[in-house]
C-alpha positions as CSV (number, residue, x, y, z in Angstrom):
1,X,0.0,0.0,0.0
2,X,2.9,2.3,0.9
3,X,4.4,1.7,-2.5
4,X,1.2,2.7,-4.3
5,X,0.9,5.9,-2.2
6,X,4.5,6.7,-3.1
7,X,3.8,6.2,-6.8
8,X,0.7,8.5,-6.4
9,X,2.9,11.1,-4.7
10,X,5.4,10.9,-7.5
11,X,2.8,11.3,-10.2
12,X,1.3,14.2,-8.3
13,X,4.6,16.1,-8.1
14,X,5.3,15.4,-11.7
15,X,1.9,16.8,-12.6
16,X,2.7,19.9,-10.5
17,X,6.0,20.2,-12.4
18,X,4.2,20.1,-15.7
19,X,1.6,22.5,-14.5
20,X,4.3,25.0,-13.4
21,X,5.9,24.8,-16.8
22,X,2.5,25.2,-18.4
23,X,1.8,28.3,-16.4
24,X,5.1,29.9,-17.3
25,X,4.6,29.2,-21.0
26,X,1.0,30.5,-21.1
27,X,1.9,33.5,-19.0
28,X,4.8,34.5,-21.3
29,X,2.7,33.8,-24.4
30,X,-0.2,35.9,-23.1
31,X,2.1,38.8,-22.1
32,X,4.5,38.8,-25.0
33,X,3.1,36.2,-27.5
34,X,2.1,38.6,-30.2
35,X,5.4,40.6,-29.9
36,X,7.5,37.4,-29.8
37,X,5.7,36.0,-32.8
38,X,6.2,39.3,-34.7
39,X,9.9,39.4,-33.7
40,X,10.3,35.8,-34.8
41,X,8.6,36.5,-38.1
42,X,10.9,39.5,-38.8
43,X,14.0,37.6,-37.8
44,X,13.5,34.7,-40.1
45,X,15.4,36.3,-42.9
46,X,19.0,35.0,-42.6
47,X,20.4,31.8,-41.2
48,X,22.2,33.2,-38.2
49,X,19.5,35.8,-37.3
50,X,16.9,33.0,-37.4
51,X,19.1,30.8,-35.2
52,X,19.5,33.6,-32.6
53,X,15.8,34.4,-32.7
54,X,14.8,30.8,-32.2
55,X,17.3,30.5,-29.3
56,X,16.1,33.7,-27.6
57,X,12.4,33.2,-28.0
58,X,12.6,29.6,-26.7
59,X,14.5,30.8,-23.6
60,X,11.7,33.3,-23.0
61,X,8.8,30.8,-23.6
62,X,10.6,28.0,-21.9
63,X,9.4,25.6,-24.6
64,X,11.0,24.6,-27.8
65,X,7.7,22.9,-28.7
66,X,5.8,26.3,-28.6
67,X,8.5,27.9,-30.7
68,X,8.6,25.0,-33.1
69,X,4.8,25.2,-33.6
70,X,5.1,29.0,-34.4
71,X,7.9,28.4,-36.9
72,X,6.1,25.5,-38.5
73,X,3.0,27.8,-38.9
74,X,5.2,30.5,-40.6
75,X,6.8,27.9,-42.9
76,X,3.5,26.2,-43.8
77,X,2.0,29.5,-44.7
78,X,4.9,30.3,-47.0
79,X,5.9,33.4,-44.9
80,X,9.5,32.1,-44.4
81,X,11.9,30.0,-46.4
82,X,12.9,26.5,-45.4
83,X,16.6,27.2,-44.6
84,X,16.0,30.0,-42.1
85,X,13.1,28.1,-40.6
86,X,15.3,25.0,-40.0
87,X,18.0,27.3,-38.6
88,X,15.4,28.8,-36.1
89,X,14.5,25.3,-35.1
90,X,18.1,24.5,-34.3
91,X,18.3,27.7,-32.2
92,X,15.1,26.7,-30.4
93,X,16.6,23.4,-29.5
94,X,19.7,25.1,-28.1
95,X,17.5,27.7,-26.3
96,X,15.7,25.1,-24.2
97,X,19.0,23.9,-22.8
98,X,19.6,27.3,-21.2
99,X,16.5,26.8,-19.1
100,X,17.7,23.4,-18.0
101,X,21.0,24.8,-17.1
102,X,19.3,27.4,-14.9
103,X,17.1,24.9,-13.2
104,X,20.1,22.7,-12.4
105,X,21.0,25.1,-9.6
106,X,19.1,24.9,-6.3
107,X,16.7,27.8,-6.4
108,X,14.1,26.4,-4.0
109,X,14.4,29.3,-1.6
110,X,13.0,31.6,-4.2
111,X,9.7,29.6,-4.6
112,X,7.7,31.2,-1.8
113,X,8.7,34.7,-2.8
114,X,7.9,34.1,-6.5
115,X,4.4,32.6,-5.6
116,X,3.7,35.5,-3.2
117,X,4.6,38.1,-5.9
118,X,2.7,36.2,-8.6
119,X,-0.5,35.9,-6.6
120,X,-0.4,39.6,-5.6
121,X,0.1,40.7,-9.2
122,X,-2.6,38.2,-10.4
123,X,-5.2,39.4,-7.8
124,X,-4.2,43.1,-7.8
125,X,-4.2,43.9,-11.5
126,X,-6.9,43.6,-14.2
127,X,-6.3,41.3,-17.2
128,X,-3.2,42.5,-19.0
129,X,0.5,42.1,-19.2
130,X,1.2,42.6,-15.4
131,X,-1.4,40.0,-14.5
132,X,0.1,37.6,-17.0
133,X,3.6,38.1,-15.5
134,X,2.0,37.2,-12.2
135,X,1.0,33.9,-13.8
136,X,4.6,33.4,-14.8
137,X,5.9,34.0,-11.3
138,X,3.3,31.6,-9.9
139,X,4.4,29.0,-12.4
140,X,8.1,29.4,-11.6
141,X,7.3,29.0,-7.9
142,X,5.3,25.9,-8.4
143,X,8.0,24.5,-10.7
144,X,10.7,25.0,-8.1
145,X,8.5,23.6,-5.3
146,X,7.7,20.5,-7.3
147,X,11.4,19.9,-8.0
148,X,12.2,20.2,-4.3
149,X,9.3,17.8,-3.4
150,X,10.6,15.3,-6.0
151,X,14.1,15.5,-4.5
152,X,12.7,14.7,-1.0
153,X,10.4,12.0,-2.4
154,X,13.3,10.2,-4.2
155,X,15.1,9.4,-0.9
156,X,12.6,6.8,0.3
157,X,11.5,6.1,-3.3
158,X,14.8,4.4,-4.0
159,X,13.6,1.3,-2.1
160,X,10.2,1.1,-3.8
161,X,10.2,-2.5,-5.4
162,X,8.1,-1.6,-8.4
163,X,10.3,1.4,-9.4
164,X,13.5,-0.6,-8.8
165,X,12.3,-3.3,-11.2
166,X,11.4,-0.8,-13.9
167,X,14.6,1.3,-13.5
168,X,16.8,-1.8,-13.4
169,X,15.3,-2.9,-16.7
170,X,15.9,0.5,-18.3
171,X,19.4,0.7,-16.9
172,X,20.4,-2.3,-19.0
173,X,18.5,-1.3,-22.1
174,X,19.5,2.2,-23.3
175,X,17.3,2.1,-26.4
176,X,14.3,1.3,-24.2
177,X,15.1,4.1,-21.9
178,X,15.4,6.5,-24.8
179,X,12.0,5.3,-26.2
180,X,10.2,5.7,-22.9
181,X,11.6,9.2,-22.4
182,X,10.6,10.1,-26.0
183,X,7.0,9.0,-25.4
184,X,6.7,10.7,-22.1
185,X,8.2,14.0,-23.5
186,X,5.7,13.8,-26.4
187,X,2.8,13.3,-24.0
188,X,4.0,16.1,-21.7
189,X,4.8,18.6,-24.5
190,X,7.8,19.6,-22.5
191,X,11.4,18.5,-22.9
192,X,12.4,20.9,-20.1
193,X,10.2,19.1,-17.5
194,X,11.4,15.7,-18.7
195,X,15.1,16.6,-18.6
196,X,14.7,18.2,-15.1
197,X,13.0,15.0,-13.9
198,X,15.9,12.9,-15.3
199,X,18.3,15.2,-13.5
200,X,16.5,14.6,-10.2
201,X,16.6,10.8,-10.8
202,X,20.3,10.9,-11.6
203,X,21.0,12.9,-8.5
204,X,19.5,10.2,-6.3
205,X,21.1,7.4,-8.3
206,X,17.7,6.0,-9.4
207,X,19.2,5.6,-12.8
208,X,22.8,5.0,-13.8
209,X,24.6,7.7,-15.9
210,X,24.3,5.8,-19.1
211,X,20.5,5.3,-18.8
212,X,20.1,9.0,-17.8
213,X,22.0,10.1,-20.9
214,X,19.8,7.8,-23.0
215,X,16.7,9.3,-21.5
216,X,18.0,12.8,-22.4
217,X,18.3,11.6,-26.0
218,X,14.7,10.4,-25.9
219,X,13.5,13.8,-24.5
220,X,15.2,15.5,-27.4
221,X,13.6,13.2,-29.8
222,X,10.1,13.4,-28.2
223,X,10.0,17.2,-28.3
224,X,10.4,17.1,-32.2
225,X,7.3,14.9,-32.5
226,X,4.8,17.5,-31.5
227,X,5.3,20.0,-34.4
228,X,5.2,17.0,-36.8
229,X,1.8,15.9,-35.5
230,X,0.2,19.2,-34.5
231,X,1.9,22.0,-36.4
232,X,0.7,21.0,-39.9
233,X,-2.8,21.1,-41.3
234,X,-4.0,20.2,-44.7
235,X,-2.7,17.5,-47.0
236,X,0.1,19.5,-48.8
237,X,3.3,17.5,-48.4
238,X,5.4,20.7,-48.6
239,X,4.0,21.9,-45.2
240,X,5.7,18.9,-43.6
241,X,9.2,19.8,-44.8
242,X,10.1,21.8,-41.7
243,X,8.8,19.5,-38.9
244,X,10.2,16.4,-40.7
245,X,13.5,18.1,-41.2
246,X,13.7,19.0,-37.5
247,X,12.7,15.4,-36.6
248,X,15.3,13.9,-38.8
249,X,18.1,16.1,-37.4
250,X,17.1,15.0,-33.9
251,X,16.9,11.4,-35.0
252,X,20.4,11.6,-36.5
253,X,21.7,13.1,-33.3
254,X,20.1,10.4,-31.2
255,X,21.6,7.6,-33.4
256,X,25.0,9.2,-32.9
257,X,24.4,9.7,-29.2
258,X,23.5,6.1,-28.7
259,X,26.6,5.0,-30.6
260,X,28.9,7.0,-28.3
261,X,26.9,6.4,-25.1
262,X,29.5,4.2,-23.3
263,X,32.0,7.1,-23.4
264,X,29.7,10.0,-22.6
265,X,30.0,9.8,-18.8
266,X,33.8,9.9,-19.1
267,X,33.6,13.0,-21.3
268,X,31.2,14.7,-18.9
269,X,33.6,14.1,-16.0
270,X,36.4,15.4,-18.2
271,X,34.4,18.6,-18.6
272,X,34.3,19.0,-14.8
273,X,30.7,17.8,-14.3
274,X,31.1,15.6,-11.2
275,X,27.6,16.2,-10.0
276,X,25.2,13.8,-11.8
277,X,22.6,16.6,-12.2
278,X,25.1,18.9,-13.8
279,X,26.4,16.1,-16.0
280,X,22.8,15.5,-17.4
281,X,22.3,19.2,-18.0
282,X,25.7,19.6,-19.7
283,X,25.1,16.6,-21.9
284,X,21.7,18.0,-22.9
285,X,23.4,21.3,-23.9
286,X,26.3,19.6,-25.6
287,X,24.0,17.3,-27.6
288,X,22.0,20.3,-29.0
289,X,25.0,22.4,-29.6
290,X,26.8,19.7,-31.6
291,X,23.7,19.1,-33.8
292,X,23.5,22.9,-34.5
293,X,27.2,23.1,-35.4
294,X,26.9,20.1,-37.7
295,X,23.7,21.0,-39.5
296,X,23.9,24.8,-39.8
297,X,26.5,24.8,-42.6
298,X,24.6,22.1,-44.5
299,X,21.1,23.5,-44.3
300,X,20.9,24.6,-47.9
301,X,21.5,21.2,-49.5
302,X,19.5,19.6,-46.7
303,X,16.5,21.9,-47.5
304,X,16.9,21.1,-51.2
305,X,16.7,17.4,-50.3
306,X,13.6,17.9,-48.2
307,X,12.0,19.9,-51.1
308,X,12.7,17.0,-53.5
309,X,11.3,14.5,-51.0
310,X,8.2,16.6,-50.3
311,X,7.2,18.5,-53.4
312,X,4.5,21.1,-53.2
313,X,1.1,19.8,-54.2
314,X,-0.3,21.9,-57.0
315,X,-4.1,22.0,-57.3
316,X,-5.0,23.3,-60.8
317,X,-8.4,24.3,-59.5
318,X,-7.2,26.3,-56.6
319,X,-8.0,29.9,-57.2
320,X,-5.2,31.0,-54.9
321,X,-2.6,29.5,-57.2
322,X,-0.9,32.2,-59.3
323,X,-1.2,31.6,-63.0
324,X,0.9,34.3,-64.6
325,X,3.7,35.1,-62.2
326,X,6.5,33.6,-64.3
327,X,9.8,33.7,-62.4
328,X,11.8,33.5,-65.6
329,X,10.4,37.0,-66.6
330,X,12.2,38.8,-63.8
331,X,15.1,39.8,-66.2
332,X,12.6,41.8,-68.3
333,X,10.7,44.1,-66.0
334,X,8.1,45.1,-68.6
335,X,7.1,41.5,-69.1
336,X,7.1,40.8,-65.4
337,X,4.9,43.8,-64.8
338,X,2.5,42.6,-67.5
339,X,2.3,39.2,-65.7
340,X,1.6,40.9,-62.4
341,X,-1.1,43.0,-64.0
342,X,-2.8,39.9,-65.4
343,X,-2.7,38.3,-62.0
344,X,-4.2,41.4,-60.4
345,X,-7.1,41.3,-62.9
346,X,-7.8,37.8,-61.6
347,X,-8.2,39.3,-58.1
348,X,-10.7,41.8,-59.6
349,X,-12.6,38.9,-61.1
350,X,-12.8,37.2,-57.7
351,X,-14.0,40.4,-56.1
352,X,-16.8,40.6,-58.7
353,X,-17.9,37.1,-57.9
354,X,-17.9,37.9,-54.2
355,X,-20.1,41.0,-54.9
356,X,-22.5,38.8,-56.9
357,X,-22.7,36.3,-54.0
358,X,-23.4,39.2,-51.6
359,X,-26.1,40.7,-53.8
360,X,-27.8,37.4,-54.1
361,X,-27.5,36.9,-50.3
362,X,-29.8,39.9,-49.7
363,X,-32.4,38.5,-52.0
364,X,-32.5,34.9,-50.9
365,X,-30.9,32.3,-48.7
366,X,-27.6,31.4,-50.3
367,X,-25.7,29.9,-47.4
368,X,-24.6,27.1,-49.6
369,X,-22.3,29.6,-51.3
370,X,-20.5,30.8,-48.1
371,X,-17.8,28.1,-48.5
372,X,-17.1,29.4,-52.0
373,X,-17.0,33.0,-50.7
374,X,-14.5,32.1,-48.0
375,X,-12.3,30.3,-50.5
376,X,-12.4,33.4,-52.8
377,X,-11.6,35.8,-50.0
378,X,-8.6,33.6,-48.9
379,X,-7.5,33.4,-52.5
380,X,-7.6,37.2,-53.0
381,X,-5.4,37.6,-49.9
382,X,-2.9,34.9,-51.1
383,X,-2.7,36.4,-54.6
384,X,-2.1,39.8,-53.1
385,X,0.9,38.4,-51.1
386,X,2.2,36.5,-54.1
387,X,2.0,39.6,-56.4
388,X,3.8,41.8,-53.8
389,X,6.6,39.2,-53.3
390,X,6.9,38.8,-57.1
391,X,7.3,42.6,-57.6
392,X,9.6,43.1,-54.6
393,X,12.2,40.8,-56.2
394,X,12.4,42.7,-59.5
395,X,15.7,44.3,-60.4
396,X,15.1,48.0,-59.8
397,X,18.3,48.9,-61.7
398,X,16.8,47.6,-65.0
399,X,13.5,49.5,-64.5
400,X,12.6,52.8,-66.1
401,X,10.6,55.5,-64.3
402,X,7.5,54.3,-66.2
403,X,8.2,50.8,-65.0
404,X,8.5,52.0,-61.4
405,X,5.3,54.0,-61.7
406,X,3.4,51.0,-63.2
407,X,4.7,48.8,-60.4
408,X,3.3,51.2,-57.8
409,X,0.0,51.3,-59.6
410,X,-0.2,47.5,-59.5
411,X,0.6,47.4,-55.8
412,X,-2.1,50.0,-55.1
413,X,-4.6,48.1,-57.2
414,X,-4.0,44.8,-55.5
415,X,-4.0,46.3,-52.0
416,X,-7.3,48.1,-52.5
417,X,-8.9,45.1,-54.2
418,X,-7.8,42.9,-51.2
419,X,-9.3,45.3,-48.7
420,X,-12.5,45.5,-50.8
421,X,-12.8,41.7,-50.8
422,X,-12.4,41.6,-47.0
423,X,-15.2,44.1,-46.5
424,X,-17.5,42.1,-48.9
425,X,-16.8,38.8,-47.1
426,X,-16.6,40.0,-43.5
427,X,-19.1,42.8,-43.8
428,X,-21.7,42.5,-46.5
429,X,-22.0,38.7,-46.3
430,X,-22.1,38.8,-42.5
431,X,-24.9,41.4,-42.6
432,X,-26.9,39.2,-44.9
433,X,-26.4,36.2,-42.6
434,X,-27.5,38.3,-39.6
435,X,-30.7,39.3,-41.3
436,X,-31.5,35.6,-41.9
437,X,-30.5,34.6,-38.3
438,X,-32.6,37.4,-36.7
439,X,-35.5,36.8,-39.0
440,X,-35.4,40.5,-40.0
441,X,-36.7,41.9,-43.3
442,X,-35.7,45.1,-45.0
443,X,-38.4,47.5,-46.0
444,X,-39.4,47.3,-49.7
445,X,-37.8,50.7,-50.4
446,X,-34.6,49.6,-48.6
447,X,-34.4,46.4,-50.6
448,X,-34.8,48.2,-53.9
449,X,-32.3,50.9,-52.9
450,X,-29.8,48.3,-51.7
451,X,-30.1,46.2,-54.9
452,X,-29.7,49.3,-57.0
453,X,-26.6,50.3,-55.0
454,X,-25.0,46.9,-55.4
455,X,-25.7,47.0,-59.1
456,X,-23.9,50.3,-59.3
457,X,-21.1,48.8,-57.2
458,X,-20.7,45.9,-59.6
459,X,-20.6,48.4,-62.5
460,X,-17.9,50.4,-60.7
461,X,-15.9,47.2,-60.1
462,X,-15.9,46.5,-63.8
463,X,-15.0,50.1,-64.6
464,X,-12.1,49.9,-62.1
465,X,-10.7,46.8,-63.8
466,X,-11.0,48.4,-67.2
467,X,-9.4,51.6,-65.9
468,X,-6.5,49.6,-64.5
469,X,-5.8,48.4,-68.0
470,X,-6.4,51.5,-70.2
471,X,-5.7,54.4,-67.7
472,X,-8.2,56.7,-69.4
473,X,-8.4,60.0,-67.6
474,X,-12.1,60.6,-68.5
475,X,-13.1,57.3,-67.0
476,X,-11.0,57.9,-63.9
477,X,-12.8,61.2,-63.3
478,X,-16.1,59.5,-63.7
479,X,-15.3,56.7,-61.4
480,X,-14.0,59.1,-58.7
481,X,-17.3,61.0,-59.0
482,X,-19.1,57.9,-57.9
483,X,-17.9,58.5,-54.3
484,X,-20.3,61.4,-54.1
485,X,-23.3,59.2,-55.1
486,X,-22.6,56.7,-52.3
487,X,-22.0,59.5,-49.7
488,X,-25.3,61.0,-50.6
489,X,-27.0,57.6,-50.4
490,X,-25.7,57.0,-46.9
491,X,-26.7,60.5,-45.8
492,X,-30.2,60.1,-47.2
493,X,-30.6,56.7,-45.5
494,X,-29.3,58.0,-42.2
495,X,-31.8,60.9,-42.3
496,X,-34.7,58.5,-43.1
497,X,-33.7,56.3,-40.3
498,X,-33.8,59.2,-37.8
499,X,-37.2,60.3,-39.1
500,X,-38.6,56.8,-38.5
501,X,-37.4,56.7,-35.0
502,X,-38.8,60.2,-34.3
503,X,-42.1,59.2,-35.7
504,X,-42.4,56.4,-33.2
505,X,-41.2,53.4,-35.3
506,X,-38.9,52.1,-32.5
507,X,-39.2,48.5,-33.6
508,X,-37.5,49.4,-36.9
509,X,-34.4,50.8,-35.1
510,X,-32.3,47.7,-35.1
511,X,-33.1,46.8,-38.7
512,X,-32.5,50.4,-39.8
513,X,-29.1,50.5,-38.0
514,X,-28.1,47.3,-39.8
515,X,-29.2,48.8,-43.1
516,X,-26.9,51.8,-42.4
517,X,-24.0,49.4,-41.7
518,X,-24.6,47.7,-45.0
519,X,-24.6,51.0,-46.9
520,X,-21.4,52.1,-45.1
521,X,-19.7,48.8,-46.2
522,X,-21.0,49.4,-49.7
523,X,-19.5,52.9,-49.7
524,X,-16.3,51.5,-48.3
525,X,-16.0,48.9,-51.1
526,X,-16.6,51.7,-53.6
527,X,-13.9,53.9,-52.0
528,X,-11.4,51.1,-52.4
529,X,-12.4,50.6,-56.0
530,X,-11.7,54.3,-56.6
531,X,-8.4,54.1,-54.8
532,X,-7.5,51.0,-56.8
533,X,-7.7,52.5,-60.3
534,X,-9.0,56.1,-60.5
535,X,-6.7,57.8,-58.0
536,X,-3.4,56.5,-59.5
537,X,-4.5,57.8,-62.9
538,X,-5.7,61.2,-61.5
539,X,-2.5,61.5,-59.5
540,X,-0.3,60.8,-62.5
541,X,-2.2,63.5,-64.5
542,X,-2.0,66.1,-61.6
543,X,-5.8,66.0,-61.2
544,X,-5.9,65.4,-57.5
545,X,-5.9,68.1,-54.8
546,X,-3.5,67.6,-51.9
547,X,-6.4,67.9,-49.4
548,X,-10.2,68.3,-49.4
549,X,-9.9,71.0,-46.7
550,X,-10.7,74.6,-47.7
551,X,-7.6,76.8,-47.5
552,X,-7.5,79.0,-44.4
553,X,-8.3,82.7,-45.0
554,X,-5.3,83.6,-43.0
């Protein structure tokens, strides 16, 4: 019975250790997650900067798994190249060893102070960064307390028959010890907690040094499994390049580590690590550092090999797939600009389809087309990014002033079309869905006015696309004049809405307000259409005033 209670105590303290690590991770992510993610995204440009960013952010998050999932998301979305992403993963693996090195010292005396400060900050401040930092301090305190409790528990625990049988079996089977540690690390989502636990076991001689080092190898392998299983969505093989590449580097290191395992303890003592806990921490650091040193120079051919193994799946029916962005045309800017223009017109076609879906949505229930609308909105965003990247890599030295001006027009067009598509999907279609959900019905005059306005908007969308091609000044002036029509329409509807409320039609207030929101979104889409094609032409011809403000009499 006492052996069972001891096992339950052990499991409880391990759970407390994992919960402390979890609180630290979630606290840092809530307090600095967006900033850390943005910093990581900016740093993933060169190999060394990416390595340093992965190392630093992992040291802050205390989780290479969390950093790995972020980097995997960037790589899967095409935001970062495979080489810097792999470099950042190597940095993340080294960064987690810094945490283990810190926890290898006895910091138990700090636990009560950390918990006291953390609870005070958590209870005293409203939701925000200070309160999240309180969560971090509480997590650190619980982590240190759990480690201290495990140390005390291991003293009588050495004589537990069941544990002795298990550990004796692992002591003679390094591969089995490695596999068990890998599974436990994968389940716990924390190599830090697992390595710290191994350090405690080694300190109390529950496992011999060789088995402890084998379990460290397993912890390093297990932490690479999570991004492979959880960081990739979809069925595109290319999205699995980064997590598979990271897993293979860990696997290669584990194979090498198992091969030299009989000599590792001698090397650790040669490095001055006489304390078993320090030896485990140093081996963890040495293992990840050696892998980084070996693989960093070879990342380019390694990435090329992964790309051949996992080619990007091309769906010919995917609207987000660029059809005209030919990379071979980069040497001839005029041709490349023509290709980008054709791709931008595809965005305009998708916007037109979205507007047609929205117009139909206000007439009848077309929920079956929402999936198509979402796909088109996503495709517009992806095409905008693809066009921007395509133009950003053009050789500016070979471009004339006309080429530069045309490039700016294309960028303005794609940006405005992208914003317009977002308003149609997130605004107009959401308003149509709300009308159906609430069971509301627009007044007959409102329905007629809205349908007419959407018809004008569709016409303006076609004029904007034509103007993007021919740059006709007369058409540009006419399209810019359409802004006044939609401003007057909104003002008229707003006045009518107030008159209804004043006359006692309170029940129509909510529907009337929603109708005004619809008209504002219609006006917003039209403004982006004018900004997409009319304003660049008018600016080129010197037809735009610097401001709509009347000049001061002074």
